[in-house]
C-alpha atoms as one frame of an Amber mdcrd trajectory, in Angstrom:
protein
  43.697  25.721  55.458  40.359  27.555  55.546  38.438  28.078  58.892  35.365
  25.945  59.016  33.239  28.441  60.845  33.913  31.229  58.301  31.322  29.842
  55.902  27.635  29.949  56.655  24.568  29.070  54.293  20.802  30.405  54.289
  18.785  27.321  52.987  15.682  29.509  52.700  17.355  31.989  50.579  19.745
  30.020  48.940  22.617  32.439  50.015  26.268  31.600  50.984  28.275  33.900
  53.256  31.758  33.790  53.772  33.253  35.973  56.560  36.873  36.788  57.281
  37.808  33.539  55.685  41.812  32.935  55.201  43.068  30.409  52.683  46.740
  29.398  52.758  47.346  28.551  49.363  50.229  30.448  47.231  48.800  29.245
  44.007  45.542  30.861  44.719  47.258  34.081  45.970  49.310  34.347  42.567
  46.339  33.796  40.498  44.183  36.407  42.250  47.249  38.858  42.158  46.511
  39.253  38.249  43.026  40.532  38.750  42.131  43.916  39.920  41.012  44.312
  43.603  37.445  45.352  42.529  37.273  41.940  40.257  38.720  39.645  42.915
  35.259  38.743  44.797  33.765  37.678  41.492  36.606  35.850  40.572  36.611
  33.965  44.046  32.770  33.440  43.348  33.141  31.994  39.952  36.064  29.630
  41.105  33.823  28.257  43.937  31.079  27.701  41.285  33.365  26.012  38.806
  34.918  23.720  41.758  31.545  22.711  42.831  30.470  21.553  39.386  33.762
  19.668  38.923  32.953  17.938  42.123  29.701  16.814  41.030  30.782  15.625
  37.712  33.398  13.699  39.576  30.910  12.005  41.646  28.727  11.344  38.518
  31.698   9.637  36.727  32.047   7.412  39.660  28.458   6.342  39.336  29.101
   5.666  35.839  32.174   3.713  36.385  30.068   1.653  39.035  27.449   0.919
  36.660  29.725  -0.141  33.678  31.358  -2.434  36.186  28.229  -4.068  37.239
  27.149  -4.419  33.632  30.412  -6.118  32.801  30.112  -8.525  35.758  26.524
  -9.356  34.344  27.696  -9.755  31.059  30.467 -12.433  31.984  27.898 -13.977
  34.437  25.249 -14.249  31.452  28.147 -15.706  29.345  29.077 -18.309  31.780
  25.209 -19.345  32.069  24.841 -19.635  28.325  28.071 -21.851  28.040  26.575
 -24.040  30.684  23.207 -24.256  28.939  25.075 -25.188  25.750  27.084 -27.871
  27.380  23.650 -29.157  28.974  21.975 -29.069  25.304  24.659 -30.797  23.686
  24.790 -33.623  26.336  20.983 -34.168  25.556  20.614 -33.526  21.763  24.281
 -33.547  20.594  25.480 -36.503  18.281  26.441 -38.509  21.199  23.373 -37.204
  23.732  20.737 -39.074  25.248  18.293 -38.112  22.530  20.602 -39.807  19.900
  20.979 -42.800  22.006  16.985 -43.365  22.303  16.602 -42.856  18.647  19.286
 -45.330  17.783  17.575 -47.545  20.212  14.137 -47.537  18.655  14.452 -46.256
  15.287  18.028 -47.155  14.180  19.212 -50.093  11.966  18.582 -52.632  14.685
  15.999 -50.458  16.580  12.686 -51.751  18.312  10.524 -49.516  16.018  11.932
 -50.792  12.907  11.359 -54.430  13.899   7.623 -53.566  14.919   7.163 -51.942
  11.499   8.759 -54.826   9.710   6.586 -57.387  11.691   3.277 -55.124  10.903
   3.787 -54.961   7.212   5.107 -58.527   6.733   3.371 -60.871   4.390   1.591
 -62.418   7.440   1.494 -59.402   9.189  -1.620 -57.697  10.797  -1.848 -55.000
   8.303  -1.957 -57.187   5.474  -4.515 -59.450   7.158  -6.710 -56.379   7.781
  -6.620 -55.465   4.172  -7.669 -58.637   2.919 -10.590 -58.514   5.369 -11.720
 -55.196   4.171 -10.996 -55.429   0.695 -11.079 -58.962  -0.163  -8.631 -61.265
  -1.403  -6.692 -59.664  -4.483  -9.220 -56.937  -4.023 -12.228 -58.431  -4.929
 -14.385 -55.879  -2.998 -12.725 -53.039  -4.717 -13.350 -54.453  -8.097 -16.965
 -54.949  -7.193 -17.401 -51.397  -6.109 -15.950 -50.321  -9.308 -18.052 -52.279
 -11.759 -21.352 -51.704  -9.650 -23.306 -48.948 -11.364 -25.196 -48.323  -8.255
 -22.464 -48.139  -6.068 -21.127 -45.116  -4.370 -17.876 -44.800  -6.406 -19.862
 -44.585  -9.750 -22.296 -41.988  -7.985 -19.088 -39.969  -7.120 -17.821 -40.471
 -10.665 -21.026 -39.167 -12.299 -21.094 -36.100 -10.260 -17.481 -35.313 -11.091
 -18.656 -35.703 -14.810 -21.565 -33.459 -14.208 -19.593 -30.616 -12.447 -16.928
 -30.720 -15.322 -19.530 -30.422 -18.012 -21.127 -27.592 -15.899 -17.808 -25.730
 -15.901 -17.059 -26.318 -19.476 -20.669 -24.955 -20.577 -19.918 -21.578 -18.406
 -16.504 -21.249 -20.106 -18.091 -21.675 -23.433 -20.796 -19.102 -22.553 -18.230
 -16.653 -21.201 -16.199 -16.911 -24.359 -19.062 -16.330 -26.544 -20.024 -13.336
 -24.624 -16.602 -11.866 -24.781 -16.505 -12.315 -28.241 -19.916 -10.457 -28.897
 -18.556  -7.724 -26.560 -15.396  -7.458 -28.819 -17.502  -6.636 -31.992 -20.124
  -4.432 -30.447 -20.440  -1.701 -27.963 -21.680  -4.216 -25.326 -18.157  -4.515
 -24.288 -18.350  -1.095 -22.833 -21.899  -1.584 -21.261 -20.444  -1.090 -17.711
 -18.361   1.892 -18.632 -21.348   3.527 -20.298 -23.195   3.001 -17.361 -20.469
   4.939 -15.421 -20.352   7.604 -17.888 -24.165   8.021 -17.772 -23.819   8.524
 -13.925 -21.162  10.931 -14.142 -23.034  13.156 -16.968 -26.380  13.016 -14.813
 -24.387  14.314 -11.868 -22.947  17.034 -13.935 -26.300  18.342 -15.328 -28.206
  17.983 -11.813 -29.715  21.013 -10.517 -28.888  22.755 -13.782 -31.206  23.573
 -16.574 -29.118  21.281 -18.915 -30.217  17.742 -19.464 -28.622  14.202 -20.684
 -29.993  11.466 -22.491 -28.900   8.069 -23.574 -29.066   7.678 -27.319 -26.998
   4.694 -28.017 -29.779   2.406 -29.275 -31.750   4.809 -31.098 -31.529   5.900
 -34.863 -30.430   9.367 -35.417 -30.477  12.002 -38.205 -28.296   9.719 -40.855
 -30.057   6.580 -39.836 -27.553   5.232 -37.493 -27.219   4.752 -33.862 -23.653
   6.306 -33.594 -23.624   8.785 -30.718 -24.204   7.191 -27.154 -25.376  10.297
 -25.365 -26.631  13.675 -26.307 -26.693  16.695 -23.899 -28.524  19.907 -24.547
 -27.239  23.390 -23.441 -30.529  25.145 -22.006 -29.176  28.682 -22.766 -28.592
  27.951 -26.400 -30.258  25.065 -27.118 -27.322  23.518 -28.692 -26.323  19.790
 -28.379 -23.317  17.865 -27.308 -22.573  14.362 -28.419 -20.895  12.139 -26.164
 -19.306   8.699 -27.532 -18.105   6.445 -24.760 -15.481   3.781 -25.857 -13.416
   1.279 -24.442 -11.323   0.073 -27.446  -8.187   1.331 -28.924  -8.524   4.093
 -31.802  -6.321   5.941 -33.915  -6.404   9.677 -34.204  -8.194   9.759 -37.461
 -10.707   6.923 -36.265 -11.375   9.273 -33.314 -12.080  12.178 -35.521 -14.378
  10.150 -37.938 -16.425   8.718 -35.036 -17.101  12.044 -33.557 -17.757  13.830
 -36.991 -20.293  11.088 -37.785 -21.987  11.195 -34.449 -22.300  14.939 -34.579
 -23.977  14.741 -37.994 -25.942  11.958 -36.721 -27.200  13.765 -33.607 -27.131
  17.365 -34.837 -24.712  18.460 -32.328 -22.471  21.654 -32.298 -19.537  19.903
 -30.345 -18.559  16.497 -29.597 -16.929  14.380 -26.860 -14.870  11.246 -27.256
 -14.554   9.496 -23.856 -12.407   6.389 -23.148 -11.936   4.360 -19.848  -8.333
   4.027 -20.417  -5.248   6.066 -21.475  -3.963   3.166 -23.344  -6.576   3.178
 -25.657  -5.484   6.418 -27.122  -2.526   7.529 -29.325  -0.141   9.136 -26.979
   1.741  11.083 -29.208  -1.464  12.876 -30.708  -3.622  13.126 -27.690  -2.818
  12.293 -24.153  -5.214  12.613 -21.272  -6.952  15.553 -22.662  -6.917  16.903
 -26.266  -8.928  19.156 -28.347  -9.227  18.981 -32.187 -10.592  22.690 -32.486
 -11.078  22.347 -36.430 -13.339  19.392 -35.773 -14.991  20.741 -32.615 -13.979
  17.694 -30.785 -12.238  17.049 -27.307 -10.854  13.775 -26.339 -10.441  12.720
 -22.676  -9.308   9.449 -20.969 -10.757   8.785 -17.492  -7.837   6.423 -16.132
  -4.293   5.498 -16.853  -4.835   1.725 -17.256  -7.426  -0.913 -17.397  -6.960
  -1.875 -13.869  -7.201   1.870 -12.493 -10.527   3.204 -11.426 -12.127   5.953
 -13.439 -11.771   9.683 -12.444 -14.881  11.626 -12.994 -13.032  14.797 -12.660
 -11.722  14.473 -16.220 -15.031  13.907 -17.632 -16.403  16.847 -15.785 -13.843
  19.207 -17.039 -14.266  17.916 -20.809 -17.826  18.359 -20.483 -17.607  21.990
 -19.361 -14.881  22.700 -21.908 -17.173  21.353 -24.766 -20.177  23.564 -23.428
 -17.901  26.516 -23.251 -16.677  25.955 -26.939 -20.284  25.672 -28.285 -21.381
  28.674 -26.433 -18.336  30.478 -27.795 -19.233  29.392 -31.226 -22.704  30.532
 -30.670 -21.722  33.972 -29.301 -19.709  34.756 -32.630 -23.045  34.701 -34.277
 -25.239  36.303 -31.644 -24.062  39.723 -30.330 -25.540  39.106 -26.787 -22.305
  37.142 -25.641 -18.832  38.229 -25.245 -16.387  35.973 -27.144 -13.201  37.774
 -25.757 -14.469  36.936 -22.116 -15.265  33.253 -22.796 -11.949  32.932 -24.438
 -10.344  34.016 -21.262 -12.218  31.507 -19.206 -11.299  28.643 -21.688  -7.479
  29.599 -21.341  -7.865  29.218 -17.574  -9.723  25.907 -17.969  -6.871  24.560
 -19.814  -4.204  25.604 -17.493  -6.194  24.109 -14.475  -6.574  20.870 -16.577
  -2.601  20.715 -16.514  -2.524  21.395 -12.908  -5.051  18.815 -12.229  -2.905
  16.004 -14.006   0.204  17.235 -12.286  -1.515  17.017  -8.551  -2.969  13.372
  -9.456   0.337  12.099 -10.386   1.876  13.679  -7.490  -0.906  12.106  -5.058
  -0.040   8.748  -6.614   3.640   9.035  -5.838   2.920  10.047  -2.271   0.685
   7.005  -1.859   3.556   4.771  -3.146   6.056   6.433  -0.740   3.652   5.913
   2.103   3.199   2.244   1.279   6.996   1.885   1.130   7.508   3.504   4.554
   4.721   1.433   6.166   6.155  -1.846   4.879   9.892  -1.068   6.164   8.403
   0.221   9.403   6.734  -3.326   9.772   9.791  -5.034   8.954  11.900  -3.241
  11.357   9.306  -3.646  14.105   9.054  -7.473  13.554  12.728  -7.647  13.487
  13.065  -5.973  16.783  10.078  -7.978  18.562  11.853 -11.235  17.269  15.188
 -10.142  18.636  14.000  -9.240  21.939  11.858 -12.233  22.353  14.989 -14.299
  21.650  16.797 -12.412  24.304  13.931 -12.700  26.759  13.850 -16.692  26.187
  17.692 -16.819  26.895  17.240 -14.794  30.024  14.436 -16.933  31.392  16.383
 -20.190  30.575  19.514 -18.615  32.476  17.111 -17.520  35.640  15.513 -21.141
  35.603  19.305 -22.672  36.165
């Protein structure tokens, strides 16, 4: 047994002092005998610390046991209340409950409601009597209204006919317009406007210029070649064809070659609104036919996607550099090797552009899936919490 007055504490400094303490414990003596005398004070200090923490854990365990015991009691109490509620609910809305008895009394086979309905719709009942009064015997007033050309029913009928004819005329007009658009470049009218806007943005604040030539006759007497861009440095021309129909590889080459001749152009661009219009095995998003001085570019993947102006910008600058490169091979004022290096770099950047654009689409899809899943989880949790809260409120009300 240790003397109580041998232990003193200083709360201000947080120091514990043990003076001349004697502890009568053989196990403790045997334990300390195995340590050097110089180490025994430190071992005793560690033992006190470990013992103190063990006692704290014991107190914590007791608190946890108390909480668990109370939760079990509450769970049992809640279960009893739920059972009581179920019994009362069954008494009221069960097969033999008071609600079923009331329904049997009023709407059952011999219920009061059934008797009232039969009486109301009987041949001599008030419902039939009111119909005869309002509509006339055997519907005479209805027949008169139907046959009266100046009656309200005839007016409604005429309005319906007029609306149907109006809708039919609009459908015919729309189908005719679509048929015309499928035969001419009017089908790409909106797309041409978009291409023209992008081209104007490209040459803005530069000495180059772009003009729409799709409705003017060119050198070979045709209007082929929708846009012509002029390179200020060399006075060369680039011709741009904007299409929304499907083309084969040879058709693309023939179309651009004819446009280049018609507009006296050094290089040609074939621009389509959708990748679906191009032969994928031969072209893809961006492809050059160097022997024909032609570059092909698609501005979207499908007809439902918005067009990407960046592809046209890349294709335009590619065509411009190719034209200047050809000019430099004749005029010694340019360095063709430098231009070739830059063109190779542009080609690599196009590949990176396509890769990043595809990755961005995948990221957007992942974000949409994650948001949808989170919304489902949130709704599920909210619904379950509401159910629990409703049950608890019912239990408290009892």
